[in-house]
N, C-alpha and C positions, 0 to 999 in steps of 0.2 A: 536791795531788797537783804529783809532778815534769813537766820538760818540756825540752826541747830546748834552749829560750828561755833556759832560769832559768840567774844569774848560777851561775856557780864559790865554792862559799865557801872562801874565800884558806886557813881552818887548821880541817880537818873534825875532830871529837872523835868521835879511835876509841872503843871501850871499852878501856877495862879488860885486861888477860892475865890473867882467869878465869873460867870458867865455875858462878861456885859460887850465881850469881841462877837460873839457871834450872827449871823446878822443872820437880822428878821422877816420872817415876809408875815402882812395880816396881822403881825404883833407877835406873833408866834417863833418860835427861838430853832431855823433850821441847821443840820449840818449844810459848810458852802462844799460847792460842785467841783469846784475851784484849793486843788490841795496844795499842799506847799511840798517840799523833801520834808521829811522831820530831824530838828539835833538828835545830831550822832551820838548824841546820851540821853534822846528821847527816852521812857518807861518802853516797855516792848508789853503788849496784854494780848494774853494770851483768849480770842473767843473761841470755848468747846459748841462745836451747834447752830455754826457764825453763818450758816450758808442758808436758815431759813425765820421763821420766819418775824422774830424778834432782832434774831443774829445782822441778818442785811441790810437791818433797821442802824443797831444799837455799829456795829462797823463799817460804815460814814461817818456817824458823830467821833465816834474815837479818830477816825487819822485826821477829820475837821479841823482836832482840838489838838493838834502834831505827834500823836501816841506813834508812833511801833506797833502793826498791829496783825499778831497768824491767828489764820482759822486752823481750827482742826474738822472736819466736817466731815458724817461716809458720806454723804451724798444720796440720799435716800428716797430724802425730794429731790434730786439735782441740784444744780448751782446756780442754773441761769439769775439769779440773784446777784450773783460775785462778779461777773463777765467785766460789767465796766468798768474795776478799781484794775483790775493787773498792770492798769500801764501806770497806778501811783507806787515809787517806789519805799514808803513806810510800807506796802502792805503784802504778804505773802498767802501760802495758803498748802496746808496737806492732808489730804483726801487721807485722814483717821477716825477708827472707829473707838471709838472709850472704853469697851469690850475688850478690846488687844493693845497689852500694856506695852508690850515690849516694843511697840513702832510706837505705840505714847512718848515713855520716858523719856526719848533729847529730843521732841519738843515742847517738850517742859522745863528743862532743864533751867532752862537762860530770860526764865518766865518775867519780869517783876509783878504783872497780875494779872490776875484770872477772874477771867465769869466763865462761870459755866452754866451753858444752854444748854446742853446735847442729852439727851431726853427722846424719849415716848411724849410727849406731851396731849391731856386729854381721857379724857374717864373711855371711851368709844373704844379709842384703839390700843389702849393698856385696856379697856378688854378684848379684842380680837387678837391680842397678840400681848398674851398674860406673859409668859414664859420673858420673851426679849423686854419684853416693860420690867422685870423685874432684874435679869441680868442690864441693861443699859441704867438704869433710872437709880439702882442699887449696886451695882457692883460696879458700873461704871465709874461712878461717882466716887468710888470707893480709891478705885483708880485714878484716878486724876487729883485724890487728898494727894492723896501720899506718893505721887510723883510730882507734886506742884513744889515747888521751893520753899523752905518753913518760914524764910523770911516776906517773900512775896504777900499781892496782896489777895484775897479775895473775895471775890463776890458770888452767890450761890443762888439760882432763880428757882425762888420756892412759890408758892400759888397761894389765895389765900381757898383754893380746896380742899386747902386743913388743918377749918372749921368747919365747913358740911354742914349743917341745919343748927344751927344754936338758935337759942331769946336771946333779943336782948341784942346791946351796941360792944362786937368781937374789939379787944387790943390785942396787942401783943402776947399779952400775959391767962389771955380767955386759953381753958383746955380745951385742946385740939375733940377733932370730933369728924374729919373723914369718911367720906360713906363709902367710894371704890378704889376699886383697887389702887388708881391713879392715886385719889389722896390719902392715901393710904404710902402707895412709896415716899411718893413728898417727902410727907412727915419724916418717918425713919432716916432718910437723907438729909433733912434738914438737921435732926436730930445729933447726925454722927459730924456734919461741915462746923456745927458749933460749936462742937465740943475742938477744932483748932486753933493755938490766937490766928489776931489779924482775918477774922474773919466777918465777911459780913451777909445778912442773907432776906434777899423782900420777897417776904408776899407777894403776890401780885394784886391786884383787881383782873375780872376781868376782861383779857382785849379787846381792839376789836381793829379798823383801817387800813388801809391801807398798806404792803409793806414788798420790797422788788420780790419774794418770796410769796404770795398771795394763800389765805385759808380761806375758804370758805366756811368750816365746819364753829369760826369759831359764830357765838351764838348769833351778838346783832351783825354779821359778814349774811351771817346764815339770812336774818330775813330781810336783810335790804333786799339783798340778794332772791328771792321769794317773791320778793314782793314787786320788785323795779320788771324782772324778767319770766317769773310765771303766772304773777297777776293773782295771788291767791298763795296765804301764807295760816296755814294749821298752825296755832299752840297746845301747849297743853297746860296745866298752871295757871294762868294768866297773873294770879297774885306774888308768886313765888320773885322775891331780887336780889339782886347784889347788886356790887358793884363794879363798873367798868373804866379802863385805862384805854389809850387809844393808845400803838404800837410807840407813836413818836414817844411821847413824857418816860412810859421803860427807857430807853436807849438811856433819855438827859437827865433822869433818876443815876443811872450809870456815872456818869460824865461828872451829876452831881456830887455823886459819892467819893470819889478820887478828890476833892477841889476839896475834901469836908472827910477828910477820914480819922484823921484821927478824935472829932469826933461823935462820929460812926460810927466805928471799928469793934468790934463781938457784941454784935445786939445782934437784933432781931426789927426791923423795919417793915408795915402794912406799907408799899407804897399806893395810891389813889387820891381821891376825894370826897368826901363826904355830896358835894356835889352834884354828882356819879351816879349818887348808888338813885336804878329805877328800877320798880316790877316791869313782869316782861307785857305785864300790860299798857304800863308808859309808854313803850319800845314801839309798840306799835299804831300808840296811835298820832305821836313824832313824824313818822310814817308815812300813817294814812294821811298828815299833812304835806304831804308832799308829793303822794303817788296811789291814786288809784287802783288800790286792785278788793278782791274778797279773804277780810277777814273771819275765819273760823276761835273760833274758842269752844277746845269741844270737854263738856262735865263730864263724860269720863273715858279711864286712858290717865296713864303717871306721864314724864316725865321723866327715866334714869336717873339724869344726873340730877340732884333729889336738893344739892347747890337753896340754899334760902338763909338768909343773912346782912346784915347789918356791919357793917368795918369804923375805928377808929384809925382815922391817917393823923391824929393830934403830932408821934411821935417826930415826926417825918417829916412835919409841915413846921415842926421845933431848931429844926437843924437845916431849913431857909426852901425844904421843897415843896409846891406845888408844884401841880398840873396845869397847862396851856392850851389844852384844846374839850372844847367837850360837846357836849351829845349831840350840839344840832352844828358843829363845824363837823365834828363826823361824820353824820350821815351826812348833810351834803359833798361832801369828798367821796365816798363809795355813793349814792346813785350818779355820782357825774365821773367815776375810775370803773364800780361793774359794767355798765352801758357797752364795754368796751372787751368786755369775754360775752362769746359764742358761742363755748365747748361746754356742754354741760360738766361743774366742775372736776374740771379738771385739777385745780390746785387742795383737793381736800384729803388729810391727813387720813380720815379711814375709807 
C-alpha cells in the first residue's frame, strides 16, 4: 500500500498506448474484478473525490490498468463504493478535504499523476451551498494545483455546463457562457488549471448510468427512476437538448488519456459523442419504449438548469477515443439496476 512517505520512483512504468488487454463484456471494455499487485515502479495516481460517482468507477479502472491509486475524499456522501477495494495492495485511501491545505500536502507530494474530481457537483447543490461551493470548487482546486508536483500529469474534470445556452455547435474554442454558479466556478477553475503546464481539462457531457456511488439527481438517472418507481414523470422544456455520457466511458477517457499523454497534454477536450445528443423528449420516448408510466410535458414553468446545446467531439476522437455505451445500453442498465432501490432517493446530491 502506498503511503505519503514512500519514495518517488525515478522512472514510472506508464502502460503502453493500447487498451487491447482490457477484458470486454458484450463489446464494452470493463475493469477486471481480478486486480494484480502493481509493479513497484507503477505510477501513483492520486484521485481527489475518488469516493464519488465518477471516482468510484475510475479507481477500479486505474487499478485494473496496474496503477497504484490513492483516493483523497472527505466522504461528504459516504465511502461505501470503495469498501471492496481495500483488499488490493495498489489501493490506499485518506480522508482529506481539499480545503485543508495542511492535511492535503503530504498526500500529493509523491504523485506521478492527479485526477481532480473533488467538488460540489451540479447547479442545485451549488445553489444550496454557495459559500461551500466557492471554497471547494475554486479554493480547493487552487490548493490541489499548488501542492501537486510540477512534473506530475494533471487532469481536471470540467463540464459542458461551461457552455450554457449556445446557438450552433460548441467546440473547445466556443466562448463560454455559464448560466449557473456551478458553471461559473467550473469555468474559473478550468482557467486556473490550464495555466499549469502538463495539464488536461475534460469538459464532460452530462453523466448517467449506475456507479458504486449511485446518483439519482442526474437527469437520465432521475427520469428513469421516476418512470420506473413512481410511474409518473413531469418534464419542463422538452425541447432542451444536451449530450450524455455513461460514467464508465468517463473513466475510460482518463485511462485512454494516460496512454496518449504526449498527444493530449496542455489541451482542453470535450468528452462524449455526437450520437448521444438528445432532447428531454427523446429520453422520455426511449423510456416509453421500455416502461409504462404517465408523462406530462409542462407548458408553464421552467427548468432552472438552462443548458441547451450541441457539442463537437472531433478533437478527442482525433486522438483515438470514442464512447462505447450508447443510450439504449445505458437505459437498459438503469431500468434493471434501479429496481433494487427501495428507499426514496437515498443517493441524491441535493
